[in-house]
C-alpha positions as CSV (number, residue, x, y, z in Angstrom):
1,M,-20.3,26.8,-33.2
2,K,-22.3,24.1,-34.9
3,V,-22.4,21.3,-32.4
4,S,-22.5,20.7,-28.7
5,I,-21.2,17.3,-27.6
6,V,-22.5,15.8,-24.4
7,I,-20.7,12.9,-22.7
8,V,-21.5,11.3,-19.4
9,C,-18.6,9.5,-17.8
10,M,-18.8,7.5,-14.5
11,N,-15.2,7.9,-13.2
12,R,-13.7,6.0,-16.2
13,P,-10.8,8.0,-17.6
14,D,-9.7,4.9,-19.5
15,N,-12.9,5.2,-21.5
16,L,-13.2,9.0,-21.6
17,Y,-9.7,9.9,-22.8
18,P,-9.7,7.9,-26.0
19,C,-13.2,9.2,-26.8
20,L,-12.2,12.8,-26.4
21,D,-9.0,12.2,-28.4
22,C,-11.2,10.8,-31.3
23,I,-13.3,14.0,-31.2
24,S,-10.3,16.3,-31.2
25,T,-8.5,14.4,-34.0
26,N,-11.3,13.7,-36.4
27,T,-13.6,16.8,-36.1
28,S,-13.4,20.0,-38.2
29,V,-16.7,21.6,-37.4
30,E,-16.7,24.0,-34.4
31,C,-17.9,22.1,-31.3
32,K,-18.4,22.8,-27.6
33,T,-17.8,19.7,-25.5
34,Y,-19.5,19.0,-22.1
35,V,-18.5,16.1,-19.9
36,V,-20.7,15.2,-17.0
37,A,-18.2,13.9,-14.5
38,Y,-20.4,11.3,-12.7
39,K,-19.3,10.1,-9.3
40,Y,-15.7,11.2,-10.1
41,D,-13.0,11.2,-7.5
42,K,-11.3,14.5,-7.0
43,E,-7.9,13.4,-8.4
44,S,-9.3,11.9,-11.6
45,L,-11.4,15.0,-12.2
46,K,-8.4,17.3,-11.6
47,E,-6.3,15.3,-14.1
48,A,-9.1,15.3,-16.7
49,V,-9.6,19.1,-16.4
50,A,-5.9,19.7,-16.9
51,R,-5.6,17.3,-19.8
52,Y,-8.6,18.7,-21.7
53,P,-8.9,22.4,-21.2
54,W,-11.3,22.7,-24.1
55,V,-13.9,20.6,-22.3
56,E,-16.4,22.0,-19.8
57,F,-16.8,19.5,-17.0
58,I,-20.0,19.4,-15.0
59,V,-19.8,17.6,-11.6
60,S,-22.6,15.1,-10.8
61,D,-22.1,13.7,-7.4
62,E,-25.6,12.3,-6.7
63,W,-27.0,9.1,-8.0
64,R,-28.5,10.0,-11.4
65,G,-29.6,8.0,-14.4
66,F,-28.7,8.5,-18.0
67,A,-31.5,11.0,-18.6
68,E,-30.8,13.1,-15.5
69,N,-27.1,13.3,-16.1
70,N,-27.4,14.2,-19.8
71,N,-30.0,16.9,-19.0
72,L,-27.6,18.6,-16.6
73,A,-25.4,19.5,-19.7
74,L,-28.3,19.8,-22.2
75,R,-29.7,22.8,-20.4
76,K,-26.5,24.7,-21.3
77,V,-26.6,23.9,-25.0
78,D,-27.2,26.7,-27.5
79,T,-25.8,25.3,-30.8
80,P,-27.9,24.2,-33.7
81,Y,-27.1,20.5,-33.2
82,T,-26.4,18.3,-30.2
83,L,-24.4,15.1,-30.2
84,I,-25.0,12.6,-27.4
85,I,-22.2,10.1,-27.3
86,N,-21.1,7.4,-24.8
87,D,-17.6,7.6,-23.2
88,D,-17.0,4.0,-24.2
89,T,-17.0,4.7,-27.9
90,E,-14.2,5.4,-30.5
91,F,-14.2,6.5,-34.2
92,D,-11.5,7.2,-36.7
93,G,-13.2,9.3,-39.4
94,P,-15.0,12.6,-39.7
95,M,-18.2,11.3,-38.0
96,I,-19.4,14.5,-36.5
97,D,-18.7,16.5,-39.7
98,T,-20.6,13.9,-41.7
99,M,-23.6,14.1,-39.4
100,V,-23.8,17.8,-39.8
101,A,-23.5,17.4,-43.6
102,D,-26.4,15.0,-43.5
103,F,-28.6,17.4,-41.6
104,E,-27.8,20.2,-44.1
105,A,-28.5,18.0,-47.1
106,L,-31.8,16.6,-45.7
107,G,-33.1,20.0,-44.6
108,D,-35.6,20.7,-41.9
109,H,-37.2,17.2,-42.2
110,A,-34.4,15.4,-40.4
111,G,-34.6,15.2,-36.6
112,I,-32.0,12.7,-35.7
113,I,-28.9,11.3,-37.4
114,A,-27.1,8.3,-35.8
115,S,-24.2,6.1,-36.4
116,P,-24.4,2.3,-36.5
117,L,-22.6,0.7,-33.6
118,Y,-19.9,-1.9,-34.1
119,N,-18.3,-4.4,-31.8
120,Q,-14.5,-4.4,-31.5
121,D,-14.3,-7.4,-33.8
122,G,-16.0,-5.5,-36.6
123,T,-19.5,-7.0,-36.3
124,I,-22.6,-4.8,-36.2
125,Q,-23.8,-4.3,-32.6
126,F,-26.8,-2.0,-33.4
127,C,-28.1,-0.5,-36.6
128,G,-31.5,0.7,-35.4
129,R,-34.9,-0.9,-35.1
130,K,-38.1,-0.4,-37.1
131,G,-40.0,0.0,-33.9
132,F,-40.2,-1.0,-30.3
133,S,-43.5,-2.7,-29.8
134,A,-44.9,-4.6,-26.8
135,G,-44.8,-7.8,-28.9
136,Y,-41.2,-7.3,-29.9
137,Y,-40.2,-6.6,-26.3
138,I,-42.0,-9.7,-25.0
139,R,-40.3,-11.9,-27.6
140,H,-37.0,-10.2,-26.8
141,T,-37.2,-11.1,-23.1
142,W,-37.9,-14.7,-24.1
143,H,-34.8,-14.6,-26.5
144,L,-37.1,-15.0,-29.5
145,A,-36.3,-11.7,-31.1
146,D,-33.1,-9.7,-31.5
147,N,-32.0,-6.4,-32.9
148,P,-31.4,-6.3,-36.7
149,S,-27.9,-7.1,-37.8
150,S,-28.2,-5.4,-41.2
151,F,-30.1,-2.7,-42.9
152,D,-32.1,-5.1,-45.0
153,G,-35.8,-4.0,-45.1
154,F,-35.1,-0.4,-44.0
155,E,-36.2,2.5,-46.3
156,S,-33.0,4.1,-47.8
157,I,-32.2,7.5,-49.1
158,A,-29.0,8.7,-50.9
159,V,-27.2,11.7,-49.6
160,D,-24.2,12.6,-51.7
161,S,-22.2,9.4,-51.8
162,R,-23.7,8.1,-48.6
163,T,-26.7,5.9,-47.9
164,L,-29.0,6.8,-45.0
165,Y,-31.7,4.5,-43.6
166,R,-35.0,5.5,-42.0
167,V,-35.3,3.7,-38.6
168,G,-37.8,3.7,-35.8
169,N,-35.3,4.3,-33.0
170,V,-31.7,4.7,-32.3
171,S,-29.3,4.0,-29.5
172,G,-28.4,6.5,-26.9
173,A,-24.7,5.5,-27.3
174,C,-24.4,8.0,-30.2
175,F,-26.8,10.3,-32.1
176,M,-27.0,13.9,-33.3
177,I,-30.3,15.8,-32.9
178,R,-31.6,19.3,-33.7
179,T,-31.2,21.2,-30.5
180,D,-34.3,23.3,-30.9
181,L,-36.4,20.1,-31.4
182,F,-34.6,18.4,-28.4
183,R,-35.5,21.4,-26.2
184,R,-39.1,21.4,-27.4
185,L,-39.4,17.7,-26.4
186,G,-38.1,18.4,-22.9
187,F,-34.7,16.7,-23.6
188,F,-34.5,13.2,-22.1
189,D,-37.5,11.8,-20.1
190,E,-36.3,11.6,-16.5
191,R,-39.0,9.0,-15.6
192,F,-36.5,6.5,-17.0
193,F,-33.2,5.8,-15.2
194,F,-31.2,3.9,-17.9
195,T,-33.7,2.6,-20.4
196,P,-35.6,3.4,-22.6
197,E,-34.8,7.1,-22.8
198,D,-33.4,6.8,-26.3
199,I,-36.4,4.8,-27.6
200,A,-38.9,7.3,-26.1
201,L,-37.0,10.2,-27.6
202,S,-36.8,8.6,-31.1
203,E,-40.5,7.9,-31.0
204,A,-41.3,11.5,-29.9
205,V,-39.1,12.9,-32.7
206,A,-41.0,10.8,-35.3
207,K,-44.4,11.7,-33.8
208,A,-43.4,15.4,-34.1
209,G,-43.0,14.8,-37.9
210,Y,-39.2,14.5,-38.2
211,G,-37.1,11.7,-39.7
212,V,-34.9,9.4,-37.7
213,Y,-31.9,8.2,-39.7
214,M,-28.9,6.0,-39.6
215,D,-25.9,6.9,-41.8
216,S,-24.4,3.6,-42.9
217,S,-21.2,5.2,-44.0
218,L,-20.3,5.9,-40.3
219,H,-18.3,3.5,-38.1
220,L,-18.4,3.8,-34.4
221,V,-16.9,1.2,-32.1
222,H,-19.0,0.7,-28.9
223,K,-16.9,-1.1,-26.3
224,Y,-19.9,-2.0,-24.1
225,H,-20.2,-5.7,-23.5
226,G,-23.0,-7.5,-21.7
227,S,-21.1,-9.1,-18.9
228,T,-22.9,-9.5,-15.6
229,S,-21.6,-7.2,-12.8
230,R,-22.6,-6.2,-9.3
231,M,-24.3,-3.1,-10.8
232,T,-26.4,-5.2,-13.1
233,A,-28.5,-6.3,-10.0
234,C,-29.8,-2.7,-9.7
235,I,-29.6,-1.6,-13.3
236,R,-31.6,-4.4,-15.0
237,P,-34.7,-4.1,-12.7
238,A,-34.8,-0.4,-13.4
239,E,-34.4,-1.0,-17.1
240,I,-37.2,-3.5,-17.3
241,R,-39.5,-1.4,-15.2
242,G,-38.8,1.6,-17.4
243,C,-39.6,-0.4,-20.6
244,L,-42.9,-1.5,-19.1
245,I,-43.8,2.0,-18.1
246,H,-43.0,3.2,-21.6
247,L,-44.9,0.5,-23.4
248,S,-48.0,0.6,-21.2
249,R,-48.7,4.3,-22.2
250,G,-50.2,5.0,-18.8
251,S,-52.7,2.1,-18.9
252,V,-52.7,-0.2,-15.9
253,I,-54.4,-3.0,-17.9
254,R,-51.9,-2.7,-20.8
255,Y,-49.1,-2.7,-18.2
256,A,-50.4,-6.0,-16.7
257,I,-50.8,-7.6,-20.2
258,I,-47.3,-6.8,-21.1
259,A,-45.7,-7.4,-17.7
260,I,-47.1,-10.9,-17.1
261,P,-45.1,-12.6,-19.9
262,V,-42.1,-10.5,-19.1
263,W,-42.3,-11.6,-15.5
264,A,-42.6,-15.2,-16.6
265,A,-39.5,-14.9,-18.7
266,E,-37.5,-13.4,-15.9
267,M,-38.9,-16.0,-13.4
268,S,-37.8,-18.8,-15.7
269,K,-34.3,-17.4,-15.8
270,R,-34.4,-17.0,-12.0
271,I,-35.3,-20.7,-11.5
272,K,-32.6,-21.8,-13.9
273,A,-30.0,-19.7,-12.0
274,S,-31.3,-21.1,-8.7
275,V,-30.7,-24.6,-9.9
276,R,-27.2,-23.8,-11.0
277,C,-26.4,-22.3,-7.6
278,I,-27.8,-25.3,-5.8
279,I,-25.6,-27.7,-7.7
280,G,-22.5,-25.6,-7.1
281,G,-22.7,-22.5,-9.3
282,T,-20.0,-19.9,-9.9
283,D,-19.9,-16.3,-8.5
284,R,-21.4,-15.3,-11.9
285,D,-24.3,-17.6,-11.4
286,R,-25.0,-16.2,-8.0
287,T,-24.8,-12.6,-9.3
288,R,-27.3,-13.6,-12.1
289,L,-29.6,-15.1,-9.5
290,Q,-29.6,-11.8,-7.6
291,V,-30.3,-9.9,-10.9
292,Y,-33.3,-12.1,-11.8
293,R,-34.6,-12.1,-8.2
294,N,-34.5,-8.3,-8.1
295,T,-36.1,-8.0,-11.5
296,T,-39.1,-10.3,-10.7
297,R,-39.7,-8.4,-7.5
298,S,-39.7,-5.1,-9.3
299,I,-41.9,-5.7,-12.3
300,F,-45.2,-5.3,-10.4
301,S,-43.8,-2.7,-8.0
302,N,-45.2,0.8,-7.8
303,K,-41.7,2.3,-7.3
304,T,-40.1,4.6,-9.9
305,T,-37.1,3.4,-11.9
306,K,-34.8,5.5,-9.7
307,E,-36.3,4.1,-6.5
308,I,-35.7,0.6,-7.8
309,F,-32.1,1.3,-8.7
310,L,-31.4,2.8,-5.3
311,K,-33.2,0.0,-3.5
312,Y,-30.9,-2.6,-5.0
313,L,-27.7,-0.5,-5.2
314,P,-24.8,-2.5,-3.7
315,K,-23.8,-1.2,-0.3
316,Q,-20.5,0.6,-0.5
C-alpha cells in the first residue's frame, strides 16, 4: 500500500460519509484508511463500521485535541505516505493519486504536498502562507492581515502539466507527508490542542530540509465556516494560547511582547461585544462576549492548551 489516510470525526456521519465516498470513488492507489471516531455514540459507530468495512475505526472517547486524536492513528501507519484530511472535505478528482505522483516526480526533497482549500461557492479559502511570524499574527488578530487568496508571489515549480508552489505552511485540513519524516518529527505536537499543530509541523519539515508544496491543480472543498458556536468559547482560548506558545519559542519575554498586543485586540472585541449586549444583543452577541472573555483570561494563564479547553468546556 502507498498511502495511509487518517481522518478524525467528532460524531458527524453527515460529514464523514461524503468524505469517505470521495476517497473510494476517486482513488486508484492502494490506501489504508483510519477513522478516529471521536466522542461517537454507539449506534452511529455501529452504522459507520457496517457501511465502510474497508475502514479501520479507532475509538476516542476522552477529550482530545487535533494532535492527540490524529496521533492515535498515526502510530499504526506503515505506508510510505500519510494523508491527513478533515471529515468536512470533499473532492471529485484523483487528488490522492496526484499527490503521490507529485512526491515521485519531486524525489526525496519533497516533505509535504497539500491541496488548496476552496469554499463551497468556489472561492479560495486557503492556499498556504509564506510564513507565520509574530508580526503577521499580531496584525491578523487586529484584522490587518489575512491569508493569501492567490498564489501570486509564491515560488513555482512545474511537475508534468501541473504547477506546484513552495509555501511556508499548510492547513491541517488536508496534506500528504512522507511517513518516515512524520515519524522522525514525532507526528503532531501534542502541546497544542487545535492550533497551530499544522503550522508547527510545516515549519519543522522545512527546518529538516524538505520542501512544503501546494499543488494548484487540486480542488478540495472545505465546508468549515467560522460561525460562532458554544464550543468556540473553549476552542478559541486554547487556539490563541497555542499560537502564543509556538511563536514565543520558549522565551517568557518574547511571549509577553507578542501577547500584549494580542490581548489588547481581544479586549477591544470583548468591550465591543459587551456594549452590544448592554443595548440588547442577540444570543450570538452573548456567545461572542463569552468567547472574548475566556480568551482574554487565558492569554496570560500558565495553563496548557488542553487545560484551558477543559476549563471552558460547556457543561453537558
